[in-house]
C-alpha positions in Angstrom: 0.0 0.0 0.0 1.5 3.4 -1.0 2.6 5.7 1.9 0.2 8.6 2.6 1.5 12.0 1.3 2.8 14.3 3.9 2.0 18.1 4.1 4.0 20.6 6.2 1.5 23.2 7.6 3.5 26.3 8.7 2.0 27.8 11.8 4.1 30.9 12.6 1.4 33.1 14.1 -1.1 32.6 16.9 -4.1 33.3 14.6 -3.0 30.5 12.4 -4.0 28.1 15.1 -7.6 29.2 14.8 -7.3 28.8 11.1 -6.1 25.2 11.4 -7.6 23.6 14.4 -11.1 24.8 15.4 -12.0 24.9 11.7 -11.2 21.2 11.4 -8.6 21.8 8.7 -6.0 19.6 10.2 -8.5 16.8 10.8 -9.9 17.2 7.3 -6.4 17.1 5.8 -5.8 14.0 7.8 -8.5 12.2 5.8 -6.3 12.5 2.7 -2.7 13.0 3.8 -0.5 13.3 7.0 -0.4 16.9 8.1 2.9 17.9 9.9 2.5 21.1 11.8 5.6 23.3 11.6 5.3 25.5 14.7 7.1 28.7 14.7 7.5 29.3 18.4 8.0 27.4 21.6 4.6 26.5 23.1 4.6 23.2 24.9 0.8 23.4 25.7 -0.1 24.0 22.1 2.3 21.3 20.8 1.0 18.8 23.4 -2.6 19.4 22.4 -1.8 19.0 18.8 0.1 15.8 19.4 -2.7 14.5 21.7 -5.1 15.0 18.7 -2.9 12.8 16.6 -1.0 15.4 14.7 2.8 15.5 14.1 4.5 18.6 15.3 8.0 20.0 14.4 9.6 23.2 15.6 10.6 25.4 12.7 13.9 27.3 13.1 13.8 30.9 14.1 14.7 33.1 11.1 18.0 35.0 10.9 18.5 37.7 8.3 21.8 39.5 7.8 21.8 43.3 7.3 22.7 43.0 3.6 19.7 40.9 2.8 17.5 43.1 4.9 18.6 46.1 2.8 17.8 44.2 -0.4 14.4 43.1 0.9 13.6 46.8 1.8 14.3 47.7 -1.9 12.1 44.9 -3.2 9.3 46.0 -0.7 9.5 49.4 -2.2 9.2 47.9 -5.7 6.2 45.9 -4.7 4.5 48.9 -3.2 5.3 50.8 -6.4 3.5 48.2 -8.4 0.6 47.8 -6.1 -0.1 51.6 -5.9 -2.4 51.2 -2.8 -3.2 54.1 -0.5 -2.8 51.6 2.3 1.1 51.8 1.8 1.1 55.5 2.8 -1.3 55.1 5.6 0.4 52.2 7.2 3.8 53.9 6.8 2.5 57.0 8.6 1.5 55.2 11.8 4.6 53.1 11.8 6.7 56.3 11.7 4.5 58.4 13.9 7.1 58.5 16.8 10.1 59.3 14.6 11.9 62.6 15.4 12.5 65.1 12.6 16.0 63.8 11.7 14.9 60.2 11.7 11.9 60.9 9.5 14.0 62.8 6.9 16.5 59.9 6.9 13.8 57.4 6.3 12.3 59.4 3.5 15.6 59.8 1.8 16.3 56.0 2.0 12.9 55.3 0.6 13.3 57.6 -2.4 16.8 56.2 -2.9 15.4 52.7 -2.9 12.5 53.7 -5.2 15.0 55.1 -7.8 17.2 52.0 -7.6 14.3 49.7 -8.5 12.4 51.8 -11.0 15.3 53.0 -13.1 15.8 51.0 -16.4 16.9 47.6 -15.4 16.7 48.3 -11.7 13.9 45.9 -10.9 15.4 43.0 -12.8 18.8 43.6 -11.1 17.3 43.6 -7.6 15.1 40.6 -8.2 17.8 38.6 -9.9 20.2 38.8 -7.0 17.7 37.8 -4.3 18.2 34.0 -4.4 21.9 34.3 -3.8 21.3 37.0 -1.1 18.9 34.6 0.7 21.5 31.8 0.5 24.4 33.9 1.9 22.4 36.3 4.1 20.0 34.1 6.0 19.8 30.7 7.8 17.8 29.2 5.0 19.9 26.1 5.2 18.4 25.3 8.6 15.0 25.5 7.0 16.2 23.2 4.2 17.3 20.7 6.9 13.9 20.9 8.7 12.1 20.3 5.4 14.2 17.3 4.6 13.6 15.9 8.1 9.8 16.4 7.8 9.9 14.5 4.4 6.8 16.2 2.9 5.4 16.4 -0.6 3.8 19.9 -0.1 4.2 23.0 2.0 1.1 25.0 3.1 1.9 28.6 4.2 -0.8 30.8 5.8 1.4 33.9 6.4 4.0 34.1 3.6 5.1 37.5 4.6 6.6 36.1 7.8 10.4 35.5 7.8 10.0 31.8 8.9 7.4 31.2 6.1 9.5 32.9 3.5 12.7 30.9 4.3 10.7 27.7 4.4 9.2 28.6 1.0 12.6 29.3 -0.4 13.9 26.0 0.8 10.9 24.2 -0.6 11.4 25.9 -4.0 15.1 24.9 -4.2 14.2 21.3 -3.1 11.6 21.0 -5.8 8.8 20.7 -3.2 5.6 22.4 -4.4 3.8 24.9 -2.0 0.4 26.3 -1.6 -0.3 29.7 0.1 -3.6 30.4 1.7 -3.6 34.1 2.6 -5.0 34.3 6.1 -6.8 37.7 6.0 -8.3 40.1 3.5 -6.0 42.9 4.4 -2.7 41.0 4.0 -2.5 41.6 0.2 -2.2 45.4 0.8 -1.2 45.8 4.5 1.5 43.2 5.0 5.1 42.8 3.9 6.0 41.7 0.4 5.5 37.9 -0.3 9.0 36.9 -1.2 8.2 33.5 -2.6 5.0 33.1 -4.7 3.8 29.6 -4.4 2.6 27.5 -7.4 -0.9 28.3 -6.1 -2.1 31.2 -4.0 -5.7 31.2 -2.7 -7.4 34.3 -1.1 -10.8 35.4 0.3 -12.3 37.5 -2.6 -12.0 39.0 -6.0 -10.4 42.2 -4.6 -7.5 40.2 -3.2 -7.0 38.6 -6.6 -6.7 42.1 -8.2 -4.3 43.2 -5.4 -2.1 40.2 -6.0 -1.9 40.7 -9.7 -1.1 44.4 -9.3 1.6 43.8 -6.7 3.1 40.7 -8.4 2.5 41.1 -12.2 4.2 37.9 -13.0 1.4 35.8 -11.4 -0.7 34.0 -14.0 -4.4 33.8 -13.8 -4.3 30.1 -13.0 -2.0 30.7 -10.2 -4.5 32.6 -8.0 -7.8 31.3 -6.7 -10.7 32.3 -4.4 -11.8 30.0 -1.6 -13.4 32.4 0.9 -12.2 32.6 4.5 -11.9 29.3 6.4 -11.9 30.9 9.9 -15.4 32.3 9.1 -16.7 28.7 8.9 -16.8 28.9 12.7 -19.6 31.5 12.4 -21.8 28.8 10.8 -21.3 26.3 13.7 -24.4 26.3 15.8 -22.7 24.5 18.7 -20.5 27.6 19.2 -23.5 29.8 20.0 -25.0 29.0 23.4 -28.4 30.1 24.6 -28.5 33.8 25.4 -29.2 33.3 29.0 -26.2 31.0 29.4 -24.0 33.5 27.5 -25.0 36.3 29.8 -24.3 34.1 32.8 -20.9 33.1 31.5 -19.8 36.7 31.0 -21.6 38.3 34.0 -24.0 40.3 31.8 -27.3 41.5 33.4 -30.3 39.6 32.1 -32.6 42.5 31.2 -30.3 44.9 29.3 -29.4 44.9 25.6 -25.7 44.6 25.0 -23.4 46.9 22.9 -20.2 44.9 22.1 -17.1 47.1 21.7 -14.1 45.5 20.0 -10.9 47.5 20.9 -8.0 47.7 18.5 -4.2 47.7 19.3 -3.1 50.8 21.1 -0.5 51.9 18.5 -3.3 51.9 15.8 -6.1 53.6 17.8 -4.3 55.8 20.4 -6.4 56.8 23.3 -9.2 54.4 22.4 -10.4 54.0 26.0 -11.9 57.6 25.6 -14.4 56.2 23.2 -15.5 53.5 25.7 -15.9 56.2 28.4 -17.9 58.3 25.9 -20.3 55.4 25.3 -20.6 54.9 29.0 -21.5 58.6 29.4 -24.0 58.3 26.5 -25.8 55.4 28.4 -25.6 57.2 31.7 -27.2 60.5 30.3 -29.8 58.7 28.3 -28.3 59.8 24.9 -28.2 56.1 24.1 -31.6 54.6 24.9 -32.7 51.4 26.5 -29.8 51.5 29.0 -27.5 49.0 27.2 -24.7 47.2 28.9 -21.2 47.8 27.3 -19.3 44.5 26.8 -15.7 45.7 25.9 -13.2 43.2 24.5 -9.6 44.5 24.8 -7.1 43.7 22.1 -4.8 40.8 22.8 -1.8 42.9 21.9 -2.5 45.5 24.6 -1.4 45.2 28.3 -4.3 44.1 30.5 -3.9 46.4 33.5 -5.0 49.7 31.9 -8.1 48.0 30.6 -8.8 46.5 34.0 -8.6 50.0 35.5 -11.1 51.2 32.8 -13.4 48.4 33.6 -13.6 49.5 37.2 -14.6 53.0 36.1 -17.5 51.9 33.8 -20.9 52.5 35.2 -22.7 50.5 32.5 -20.4 47.7 31.4 -17.2 45.8 31.9 -14.0 44.9 30.0 -13.4 41.2 29.2 -10.1 39.6 28.2 -9.5 38.6 24.5 -11.0 35.4 23.2 -7.5 33.7 23.1 -5.3 31.7 25.4 -1.6 31.1 25.6 1.2 32.9 27.5 2.2 35.3 24.7 -0.4 37.9 24.0 0.7 38.2 20.3 0.6 34.4 19.8 -2.5 33.5 21.8 -4.7 30.7 20.5 -8.3 30.2 21.3 -9.7 27.4 23.4 -13.2 25.9 22.7 -14.7 28.0 25.5 -13.0 31.1 24.0 -14.7 30.4 20.7 -18.1 29.9 22.4 -17.8 33.3 24.2 -16.7 35.0 20.9 -19.3 33.5 18.7 -22.1 33.9 21.2 -21.1 37.5 21.8 -21.3 38.2 18.1 -24.7 36.5 17.9 -26.4 38.0 21.0 -25.0 41.5 21.2 -27.5 44.0 19.9 -25.0 46.5 18.4 -21.3 46.1 17.6 -18.9 49.1 17.7 -15.2 49.1 16.7 -12.7 51.4 14.9 -12.0 49.9 11.5 -11.6 46.4 12.8 -12.2 43.1 10.9 -14.7 42.5 13.8 -17.1 44.5 11.5 -17.2 41.4 9.2 -17.6 39.1 12.2 -20.7 41.0 13.3 -22.1 41.4 9.8 -22.1 37.6 9.4 -24.5 37.5 12.4 -26.5 40.4 10.9 -25.9 42.6 13.8 -25.8 46.5 13.4 -22.3 47.8 12.9 -21.0 51.2 14.0 -17.6 52.6 13.2 -16.3 55.6 15.0 -13.9 57.7 12.9 -12.7 59.8 15.9 -11.4 59.5 19.4 -12.3 62.1 22.0 -9.4 64.3 23.0 -7.1 63.1 20.2 -4.5 65.5 19.0 -4.4 66.5 15.3 -2.0 63.7 14.3 -3.8 60.9 16.2 -7.2 62.2 14.9 -5.9 62.1 11.3 -4.5 58.6 11.8 -7.9 57.2 13.1 -9.8 58.8 10.1 -7.3 57.3 7.6 -7.9 53.8 8.9 -11.1 53.9 7.0 -9.3 54.9 3.8 -7.2 51.8 3.5 -7.9 49.8 0.4 -9.2 46.6 2.1 -11.8 48.8 3.8 -13.3 50.2 0.6 -15.7 47.4 0.0 -17.1 47.7 3.6 -17.8 51.4 3.1 -19.3 50.8 -0.4 -21.6 48.1 1.0 -23.6 50.5 3.1 -23.6 48.0 5.9 -21.6 50.1 8.4 -22.8 53.3 10.0 -19.8 55.6 10.6 -19.6 58.4 13.1 -17.4 61.5 13.2 -18.8 63.2 16.3 -20.1 62.1 19.7 -23.6 63.0 18.6 -23.3 60.9 15.5 -21.9 58.0 17.6 -24.8 58.2 20.0 -27.3 58.4 17.2 -25.8 55.4 15.3 -25.9 53.2 18.4 -29.4 54.3 19.1 -30.5 53.5 15.6 -29.0 50.1 15.8 -30.8 49.4 19.0 -34.2 50.7 17.8 -34.1 49.5 14.2 -31.7 46.5 13.9 -33.1 45.6 10.4 -31.7 48.8 8.9 -28.7 48.3 6.8 -29.3 44.6 6.7 -28.9 44.6 2.9 -25.6 46.4 3.2 -24.4 43.8 5.7 -25.3 41.0 3.4 -23.5 42.8 0.5 -20.5 43.2 2.7 -20.2 39.6 3.6 -20.9 38.3 0.1 -18.3 40.7 -1.4 -15.5 40.2 1.0 -16.0 36.6 2.2 -17.3 35.4 -1.3 -18.8 32.2 0.2 -21.2 32.2 3.0 -21.8 28.5 3.2 -19.4 27.6 6.0 -17.4 25.4 3.6 -14.2 27.4 2.8 -12.2 24.9 4.9 -13.4 22.2 2.5 -12.3 24.3 -0.4 -8.8 24.8 1.1 -8.6 21.0 1.5 -9.5 20.5 -2.1 -6.7 22.9 -3.0 -4.3 20.8 -1.0 -5.5 17.6 -2.6 -5.1 19.2 -6.1 -1.5 20.2 -5.1 -0.8 16.6 -4.1 -2.4 15.3 -7.4 -5.1 13.5 -5.4 -8.3 13.1 -7.5 -11.8 12.7 -6.2 
């Protein structure tokens, strides 16, 4: 009997665990091949749970990049941004450089223009791209990834975050070993907001048609047959009825009063939305003064990348709500992974909260799948001019355009508009329902809860397994 094909699934980011485990991806792959999880960080608890579930786990090497290759990679990143021509590039750069002093900002601008000239002058792009393979060999520890790949003895590599250094070096090693790879881009903003994809797999699958266009713009060498649309596997979880408990049980689990509607607030990372706690205080004030009717209870989910203590202090201040920890476990807040109970709390909160509020977060899509009214503040009370501009520009990023165009999100630029938008959601939840449907159909493409199956089919095709 022939040996089962083996597939290395690179998991170098905490969110990838949600993409691979609760969706059933690893188990579904196990019906056709032997998945080998390439874990990108030390996590004995996670590795143990994966092994207990019958999966092989190997620890990928940490990536090491020498300064010379990093400099080349920056030039190639400038080239990819030049080809992509997305407003997201400028917006993301602005908040990354927000704390630079004048001299550092000038130096960064000069370097960027120098790199742009070097890759856009006649022959510059070809020259930069042609030396990358040798620069990877001499300026990184790609040899360690080649050794790991040989030890895993796989027929295919599946990457979810190809812009991560570990994924990139693994994909380089796979290319040079003649091992095919498949990339499933994990989020709809990655094609414009993340770093350049250094190694384009034989097949790249994405959420939607917009991502296809963005890939072709940024990487013009990609053929039409190289890029496909499968939807968003992690959104299959939203179609699992067992993850949504009865509303009374949900309220009991999270300590929510039984007789008050709930406004769910999803906080962003502090560096992206500075001073965001002021928005929560404003909503609390709106409830206290009656500007927001029906005396709703504010359920505030802090971002996993933020320290817990300031949010705990805020929770003690609130008169009409509380702050809960993120729906993720694990010791590292940037690499947390959700337990089953975390997922139940998350999905039940999306389903039972009357109105959802967040600042340009993908949680807007989560809530739209459950047809809950969505409100997006484009301001933070008390923000200085720079921070206020940064918050407004979050809504100008390219991946956000379809959300705005859908009509499914009510935005607010002032406290009065915020109070009115939340009030409208509470009193007329059916308003904007058509817009929410357009949003999910446009960005998720498929709303059947079967995107994981489509990804498994892509893996099977990459392995040459026929139905």
